[in-house]
N, C-alpha and C positions, 0 to 999 in steps of 0.2 A: 895749241897742244897737238902733237903728232899722235894720230890714232892708227892702230893696226887694222888689218883685215879682220872681218868678223865671220866666224863659222856659225851657221845656224842649223840645228837639226832637232826636231822638225819645226820649231817655233821659237818664241822668245825664251831664252834660258837665263836662269839665275845661277851663274857659275862663279860664285865668289871665290871658292877655294882653288878653282882652276886659274883664276886671275891672279891670285895672291900667294902663289907657292914659290916665289923667288925665281920665276922664269923671266929672263931678261928681255927676250924678244919673242914676237909672235912666231917667228920662223923656227924657234926652238921646238915647239910641239904642236904648231898649228891650232892654237886655242884662242878664244876671244880674249882680247887684252887691250886695255885703254892706255895705261901709263905704267911706268915702273913704280912699284910700291915697296914698302917694307916687306921682307920675306917672312912667311910663316915658317919658323924653324923647328917647330915641334910636332909636325904632323906629316905623315907619309901617306900619300894617296896616288892612285893612278886613274886616269880617265880612259875608258874604252867605249866604243860605240857598238852596241849589240847589232847584229844584222837585222834589216838591211843597212848597209853602210853608205854614207855619202861624204866624201872628203873634199868636195869641190870648195874652193875659197875664192871669193871675188868681192869687189866693191868695198872701198873704205867706208867706215862709219862716219857720218857727218858729225860736226862738233856738238850739236845740240838739237833739241826739238824732236819732231817725229822722225823716226829712222826707218828707212826702207831696207829690209834685209833680204838677201837673195842667196840661195845655195844652188849653184848650177847643176851639181851632180844629182841632187834630189829633185830638181825641178820645182822647188817650193818658193813661194813668195809670201812673205808675212809682213804685215804692217805692225810694227812694235813701237808703242809709245813709252814715255817715261812712266813706268808702272810701279815705282817704288821698290826697285830691286835693292836688296841690302848689300850694295857693292862698295859703299864708302866713296861714291863717285859724285858727290854733290856738285862738282865743277861742271858736269854736263847734265845736271838736272835729274839724275837717277838717284833719288833719295827716298827712303821709306816714308810713306804717308798713311798707309792703311792700318787701322787698329782692328783687332779681332775680338770676338766675344769673350767676356770674362765668365768665370764660374758663377752660375746662378742666372745668367742672362737667358732670355728666351731663345731657343734654337730656331732661327728664322728659316731653316731648311725644312722645317716640319709644319705642315698645314699652312695656315695663314698667320704669319708672325709668331709661329711657335705653338699655335693653339688650333684645336679642332673641336667642333660640336656636331653631334649626330642625332637627328630626330628618330625616334623608334617607338613603336606602339601607336595606338590611336591618338592619345593625347600626351604621351610622354614616357620617359623611362629614367631610371636612376643607375648610373654607373657606380658599382660598389667594389669591383675587384679588377686587377690587371695582371697579365702575365705576358712574357715575351718569348716567342719560340726561337728555335735555333737559327732560323733565317732572318731574324730581326723583326718579324711581323708582331704587331701589338694586338693582344686579345683583351677585350674589356667585357665584363659580365655584370649583370644586375637584373632587376625586375623591370618589366615594361607593362603599362596598363593595356588591357585587352578590350576595354570598352563595355565590359559586362559587369555591372553592379560593383565597380571599383575592384574587380579581380585583376590579378597580375599573372604574367607568364615569365618563364625564364627567358632572358634576352642575352644574346652574344653578338658583338661587333668585332670584326677584325680589320685592322689597318695595315697598309704597307708602311715601310720605314719612313716614307716621306709624309705620312699622315693621310694619304688618300685611302678611300675604302677599297678593300681587297675584293674585286669582283669575282674571284675564284671561290669565294666563301659564301655559302648560302645564296641569298638573293641580294645582289648589290652590296655584299659585304656584311649582311645582317641575317640573323636567325632568331626566331622566337619559338618557344616550345611550351605548350600548355601541359601542365601536369597537375591533376586534381582540379578542384574547383578554383583554387587560388594558390599559385606557386610563385615563389620569389627566389631567384638565384642570387647568391650573396658572396660566393667565393669561386675562384678559378685556379686550375693548375693544368700544366701540359705534360703529358707523359713522354717517355723516351721515344715513342713512335710518332709523336706529333698529335696524338689524340687529345682533345680538350675535355677536361672534366670540370663540371660546374656543380657546386653544392649549395643547398639552401633548405627550403621547406615547402610543404604542400599540404593543403587542407583536405582531409579525408571525409568531410561531411559533418564531423563532430569536433575535431581538433586538428592540430598541425603535427605532421610527421617530418622527420629528416628526409630530404629528397636529393638524389644525385642523378645527373644526366651526363652521358658521354657522347661526344660528337667526333666524327671522322674529321680529317683535316680539311675536307671540302665543306663542312658545316652540316652534313647530313647526320642523322642519328646513327650511332654505332649499334647495329642490331646484334652484335656479339656480346653486348653488355645487357644481360638479363633479358635477352630476346627482343626488346624494343628500344633499347638505349636509355631506359629510365628505371630507377629504383626508388621506392619509398620504404622507410623503416620506422616503425613505432618502437620507441624505447620504453616508455611507461604508458600509463593510461591517460595522461594529460598531454599538454602541448610539448612537442619536441622540435627544436630548431637547430640547424647547423650554420655556423658563421665562417668556418674556415675549412680548408682542404689542403692536404699534402700527399705526395706520392712517394713511397719508399723505393729503395733500390731494387726490390723484387716486383715492382709494379702494383703493389697493394695500395689501396686508396684509404686514407685516414681522414675522417671528418670530425670536427669538434664543434661543440655548441652547448646547448642546455637541455635539460629534461625536467619537467615538473614532477615532484615527488609526492604531491598531494597537498602540501602546505607551502612549499617554496621551490626554488629551482636549484638543481645540482649541475656541475660540469659534466658533460657527456661526451664520450668518444666512441665512434663506430669505425670498424675496419672491414673493408670489402676486398675480396679477391678480384683479380683483373677481369673476371667474367661477370662481376656485379653481385655475386653471392656473398653472404656474410662469411667472414673468416672465423670459423669456430675455434681456431687456436688462440684467439684474442679474447680476453675477458670471459664473459658468459655469453656464448652464442654470438660472438663478434661485437659485443657491446660492453661498455664500462660507464658507470656513473660514480662521481666522487663528491662527497659532501665535505667541504672544507670547514665550515663553521655551522652554527645553528640557524643561520639565516640564508639568504639567497646567494648563490654562486653562479657565475656565468663564464663560459669559455668562448673567447672571441678570436683566438689566433692559435695556430698550431705550426710547429716546425719539427723536423726529424734530424737528430744529430748524426755524426759520422758512425756512431756505434749502433744506430737503429733505434735509440731511445726516443720516445715521443714527448715533446714539450708542449704543454698547453698553457696559454696565458689568458688572463681576463681580470675579473674583479670578484671580490668577496665582501659581503656586508658583515660588519663587526657589531651589529646591533645599534651603532650610532651613525656610521657612514661607511663608504666603500674604501677598500684598500686594493692595491695591486695584488694579484694572485698568480702563482705559477705552480703547476703540477707536472712532475715528470714520471712517465711510465716506462717500465721495461717493455721489450718488444712483445711480450705475451699479455700485456695489459695490466699487469700487477704494478702497484706503486713502487717506485725505485727508492728504496730506503737509504741509499747512499746520498740522496738529495735531501739535505736538511733533516735527516734521520727518519722522516716519515713520508717523503716524496712530495711534500707540499710546503710552500712558502707564501706568506703574505707580507706586504711592505706598506707601511704608513708613510706618506710623504707630506701631505697637507691635511686639510680638513675633509676632503673628499677626493679619492684617487681612483681612477679608472684606467686599467690597462686594455688596450685594443689591438696591439700588434706585437709580434715577437720575431726575432732573427737570432741566429747563432753564428758567431764569428769563427774564424779558422782555428782559434785556440780552444774552442768549446765554450767560451763565455756566452751567456744568454743575455740578450738585450731586449727589454720590454719597453714599449712606448705607449703613451696615452696622454692623459691630462691630469692635472692636480689643481684643486681649488685653493687659492691663496688667501681666502677670507672674503673677497668681494667678487672675484672672477676666476676663470680657469686659465691655466698656463699649460704649454707643452711640458710633458714630463717624460724622463727617460731614466730607467734603472738598469744597471748591469750587475749580473750575478756571476760568481765563479761557478765552475762545474759542480761544486758540492752544494750549491744553493745559497752560500753566504754572499753578502754584498761585496762587490769588488771595490776595495778602498782605493785602488789606483785610478778609479773613475770619479773625478771631482772630489776626491778625498773621503767620500762617504758612500759612494756607489749610486748616488742620486743627483739628478740635475733637473731643474725647472727653468723654463724660458718664457718670458713675456714677449710677445711679438708686437702687440699694440697696447693700448690702454684698456681695451675691453676683453672679451672672451676669446681664448685661443684653444682650439681643440685638436689634439694630436690623434691621428687615426691609423697611421701606417708607418712602417720602418723598413729600411734596407741598409745593407752594409756594402760599401763599394770595395773595389779591388785594393785600395790603399788602407782599408780599415776604418775609413771615415763613416760616420753614422748619419744617415739621411732620414729625417722624420717629416712626414707630410700630413696635412690636415686642412683646417680652415680657420679663418680669423676675422674679427671685426663684426660690427653690428649689421652691416650689409656684407654678408659672408664673401670672402675671397679665398682662393687657393692659397695655402701657406706652406712653405718648405723651410726647414732649418737643417743646417749641416754642422755636425760636431766632429772635432778631432777625436782620436781614439782615447784621449785622456779625459774626455767630457767637456773640454773647453769649446767655445764656439769657434768655428772655422772662419776666421775673418776674411779669408780670400773668397768666400762665397757670398754673393749678394751684398747686402749692407749689414755689416757686423755679423755675418753668418746666417742672415734671414732674407727670405724673399716672399712677397705676396703678389698675387696675380689676379686682377679683375678680368674675367672673360667677357661678361656682359654687364648690363646695368643693374641686374638683379643679384640674387644670391648665387654663389658658386661654392660648391662643397668638394674639397679634395678628400678622397676616401681611400685611395690605394696608391702605392708607389712601387716601381721596379727600376732597375738600372740595367741598361743594355750593355752589349759586349764592348761598346766604345766608351762606356762610362757615363753616357748621358742619362739624365734622370727623367723618368716618365711618370707623371702623376695623372691618375684617372679619377673621375667623379662625375658630378652632374652640374649643369648650369641652367639657371632660370632663363627662359626665353621671353620674348615680348608678350606672349599670351599668358604668362604667369605659370606655364608648365615647365617641365624639366627635360633637358636633352642630355645624352651621354656627353662627357667632355674629357678631353685629353690635352695635357700641356707637356711639352718637352723642354728641358733646361740643359744648357751647357754645364759640364761638370768641371772643366779645367780651364784655367786662365791661359789662353794662347798668347804667347809673347808677340809684340808687334815687330815690324821689320828692324827697328833700331836695336833690338836685343836678339835678333836671329843669330844663332851660333851653332857650330857643329859640336856634338857630344862624342866623346870617345872614352875608351877604358884602356889603361896601360897595365901590363903585367910587370910589377917591380920585383918579381921573384916568385918562387913556388907558393901558390895560394896567397898572394898578397897583391890586391888590386887597387888601382887609383883611377878614379874618374877625372876627366878634365874637359875643358871647353876651349874653343877658339872663337873669339868674338869677330863678327863679320865686319864691323865698322872700324874698330881700332886694331884688329889683327892680334890682339893680346891673347896669350895662352895662359890659362889659370887652372890650377887644381880645383876640382869640385869636391869639397869636403875634405876630410882628413884621411881618406883612404879606408880600405876594409881589410885589415890583417886577418888572415885565415880564410879569406874569400877566394874563390877562383872564378871570377866573372869572365865569361867567354864571349858574350854576345850582347849587343844593344840594338834597339830599334824604337822608333817613335810612331805613334798611331797616326794614320794619314789624315784623319779628320780633326783630331784634338791635339796632336803633338805630345800627348802623354808618353813619357819615356819608360820603357820596360827593359829589364836585363835578365839574363839567364846565366846559370853557373853550374858547376859540377865537374868531377873528374872521374876517371874510369877505375878508381880503386874501390874504397868502401863508402865513399860519400854519395849522397843523393844529389840529383840535379834540382835546382830551385828556380822558380820564377819570381822576380821582384818587380815592384814599381819604384821608380827613382824620383825622389824629390829634386826637381831641377834647380831649386834655389840653393840647396845645401848638400846635395849628394846623398842624403839619407836613403837607405834601402828599406822598403817595407816588404816583408816576405808574403807573397800571395799563397805559396804552397810548394810542396814537392811536386816535381813533374813526373807524374805516374800515369799509367794507362787506365782509362775508364772502363775497359773491358767490353765495350759495346761492339767493336768490330770482331774481336775474337782472335786476332793474330798475336796478341799478347794477353796474358791473364790480367784480370782486374788488380790494380795496385802494383803492377810491374814498374820497377824503378828505371827511368832513363837517366843514367848517371852522367854521361859525357854529352851535354847539350851545348854544342859549340856555336850554334847559329839560331837566330830568330829573325823573322821578317813579317811585317804586316802586309797583307794584300790590300788592294784598293777598297774592298768591301769591309775592311776593318777586322777580318779574321787574322789571327796570329798563327804563323807557321814556324816550325822549328826543325833543326837538323841535329840528330843524335848520332854520334860516331858509331859506325858498324851496325846501326839500326835502320836509319832512313829518315824520311820526312814525316813530321808530326803536325797535327792540327791541335793547338793548345787553347784551352778555355782561359781567358784572361782573368776571370773572376775566381776560378778554383784551381788553376794549374793542371787540371785533368787533361790528358792528351789521348789522341787517336793516332796510331801508326798508319798513315795513308799509303805510303810507298816504302817498301823495304829496299835498302841500299847498303851494301857492305863497303865501307871506305871511310876515309878521314875527311868528311865534309867540314870545312872550317867556318864557312859563313854562307849565307844565302840572301838573296834579295829579289823581290818581285819587281817586274817592270811596272811602269805607271798604270797601264791598263789592267794589270792583274791577269795577264794571259800567259806570261812566261816567268818561271822562277829560275833565276840563275844561281849557281853555286860554284864554289871553288873547292877543289879537293887536293890535298897535299899527298903526294905519292912518295913514300920513303924507299930507300935502297936504290935510288937513282944516283948518277954521278953528282959530285959536289957542284954547287951552282957556280956560275961564271964570275960571281963577285967574291969568291974565295972564302965563303963562310965555312968554318971547320967544325961547327957544333951540330950540324945536321946535314943529312943528304936528302934532297927532295926534288921532285918534279911537281909541276902544278897543272892540273887539268881544270878547264872551265866546263861546267855542266849546265844543261838546260832541262827543265821539267815543263811539259806542255799540258799537264792535266791527266796524262795517261802513263807516261814513262819518263825515266831520266836517261838522257843521252849525252855523250860528250860533244862539246862544240869544238874544242881544240885542246891541244896539250903542249907543254913546253912554255906555258905562260910566264912572261917576265924572266926568261932565261933561268928558270929554276928557283927564283926567290920564293921563300916560304910565305905564302899569303895567309893572313889570319882574319882579315876583316873585309867586308864587302857591303856597299850601299849604293842605292840608285839616286841619281840627281835628276832634276828636271830635264826633259828631252831624252830620258833613258840613257844618260851617261852613267857609267859605273865608277865608283871610288873603291880603291883597294888600300889596305893597310898591311904592313909586313912585319914579320918577326925580326927583332932588332939586335942581333949580336954584331951586326955590321951597320954601316951608315944606311940611312933610308934612301929609297929610290922612288922617283915618280916618273910617270911617262904616259904615253898614249899607245894603246894596243887595239888592233882590229881583231875581234874574237873569231871572225870567220876563218882566219888563217893564223891567228896568234902572232902576226908580225908586230914587232915593236917599232913604232914610228919614231918615237923620241923618248929620251929618259933623262933624268937629272938626279944626282945624288946630293942629299943634304944631311947634316947632323942634327940630332934632336935629343933632349933629355928624356922625353917620353917616346922611346924608340921601339917598344914592343906593343903595338896596337892590336888588341884582341877583338875589339868591336867598335864600330862607328855608327852614328845615327844622325841623319839629316832631317831636321824637323820640317817636313814638306809644307805644312800649312803656313807657317810663319816665314819661311825662307823662300818660297817659290812664288810669292805674290808680289 
């Protein structure tokens, strides 16, 4: 087999689409090429080398085996073996072999095999809560034994995203705080400034009071919080405990739990101002208690909805057994009478039902998770309510789901909702307790792509392991925290991280793109790497105006953005890569934190999105600038203002430079004779401080709509398609077009392209 010269920059590249674009000879475009293959006739891309550029070509590629690649201009020498590149080149041994983690697998990049345990206190501690800060650091809180008559202290541990202890926090990543004679932290939240708030209870010498501690980001006590960083609050004359904490948009701290009324317990809520003082605009002196029935009621979870209403979930005794209980309060602490007419709901599932966790989805539906007794043992239980408090009958037909994980007891303790609307419930299972996680689709059915039949159990050690809390990071990975029994029979903090998405192997590596079939009428499609087959992905989206695509660098999860500059809002979606279904994450609106746009400001024309190497999602909004977008909420920050028509953006592999293409109208008609627009094209670069042009006149004025990064920092371009598609190689330092080729295609108006880096670059 005759092989062409191989260009390598700066290492071994997976350049499937550069190889299979119908280019007949290497000399056409100076690209790596092994043999003539069937042309890809439905995709238009251009490969360019961001500076610094090396175009030296030398040395033919041997027929097989280990290949020595050399680029004389770059002075690089790389030893490249058959690494399973998805090139469809089995004849020379380059076939995909590596399989990647499936949803529910342990994330082996975290700790040891996906698991971390941390000894804290004199003989142990219990992880009870978890939160993830904006930088991806994981904060776990709970009580730790202080060695004095079985008294406990508040304990907090912070981990880096790889599972190692964060040495910049406290002492070696750990902090313990004595509060009263016996204090237990039970809940954690992180405010907008990165301060860590832990809630629980503390003994005052006679009984227990609600206790709250706030830490600075370095782990020291925040002395601006009640003078010493600690607050205790007596609600009644008996024991008062808080099990949950949330922080509202104004920085007010809401804790929920229970208060003894003299004969039994009531649900209790306390709200503090950001300085630690009681918020007297809430309830009576900052406190509210609610008696649901004539017996005991407990609040174990709290969430705040988009309107500022406070939702507390827990359980209520009906004089025979327990039922799920939900109470919703107005922002002033009064019961919200629009919620089941009296602000309170109880739900009977089985013989004994206990709600321990609550989350609110983007549509305002309330999800409560816990456990239900089936007659002989406990099962995971989930109930979803509409915003008016009624059961959501679209959720498993009656609003209620129970799930047996094993043959014994299964205890649900925590819930989170991911960016695609799937519900993740964590807890523990089995006679020798193991961490347990179940993932449900939004309709209440088990997500069969997760673990085995939607379920995962994890034994950390040989003893009991209790999963107590769950959070989902910005990349979609599932973090479960709790405690694990060590060899001495005591307990350590424990954290496990799971993959959330099934990453395709090299055999199914494919390029994703979106085609504009007319005004606000979008069609997703794929190009298969092995067969070169082009297929529509789903039935299309009439009425949609999808402008951008990109895939997450660690998970390959596919995201899309849309919007136009008239009266429609911009949206962020997650794309189902098997059928093209779009799940709306939310409107792309400003979060108001930076202040250069008001909170809730609509970014209508979001033409561009790109993931940075750290997993953060960036966007480009026409005549607005560059955005940082939260993939869980679609809330955005305007990082850099820029007036212009930025059509797409892409980060280089290292995450140091963001490239963008800008179409400049009112220029002379392009050299290809298009008569439906007049445009010039400018290549831009953002280095973390400012946006500057790299070159202008890109591709002789073709209107570029899509941009993506390939391995080795090659760039792919897609073009507006009222004329035939054009491909070529451009050096951006001077915008010289080295070579080009025109092809015809049915999907000729490419608005966005996404290269799934994890599955295609291995």
